[in-house]
N, C-alpha and C positions, 0 to 999 in steps of 0.2 A: 628689822628686826625689834621687836620688845617682848620682852615676856607679858604684857597686858592687853597687849592684842591678837586677839582671836583670829586661825585661817581665817573663817570665813566672818567678820565683822561686819560688817556696812557690805553695801551694794549701791551701785546709781543708775538711776531707770530715769528713761528717756519715755515721757507721756505724751502723746500727741494733745493735751486739752491743757496740759499743768507745767508743763518744758521739762525741766530738769530736774530729779528728784534724787536725797539721798535718805534710806535706809539704813538705824541700825539692828541690828539681826538679832538683838537684845543678847548684846554680847555683856562680858561679865563688870568690863570698866566703862564703855561707853562709848559716844559720836561725842564732839562736841562741834557746832555752825557759830563761824563769827561768840564764841567763847559760850554762846550756851546749852545744858544739857539736850539730848533730843531721847525725843519720849522713844522706846525700844516699839519698832516692829511698825513707825505711825510714819510716814511719808514727811518731807522736809524739803522743801523748793532750794534751791541749791542757786546761787543769782551771781553771776561773774564776780572775780574779785571777791566772793565768802572763802573764809579762813576755819578749812576744815582740819580738828585735830581729833587722835581715834588714840583708845586709853590712856596709858598714865604718858605716854612719851612725847619728851621736850617739840617733835618734828609737825611743820603744821604744812598743809597744803594749801593752794591759793587757785581757787577754781579757775580754770579760764575757759570760758564758751564762746562759740562761732555754733552760731547755729542757722548758718548762708545756706550746709549741703541742705538740713534736716527739714529749713522751712519752707526748701525748694522741694526735695521729696515730696511734703505733706500737700502744696502748692499740683502738684506733675497727680498725686496719687488719692485727693481725698475722697473724689466719688469711690473708690474703692476701698477704700477701710471701713 
């Protein structure tokens, strides 16, 4: 917990066409991906090993993605989506 991180700061979204996305939910102190400040309410693609930082916290998070189950699901169900 850090005073500069909002309770609803950002969200991660899986999009069938764009992959894994991070959206800053108009937080006061912002969100960074690989050192770049995100624009509020705008989806940014998260690539494997991206470094994510929230607000003024000194903690950072490295994104580890395994799309294997997701890709399998899409392959089997794409015609139904």
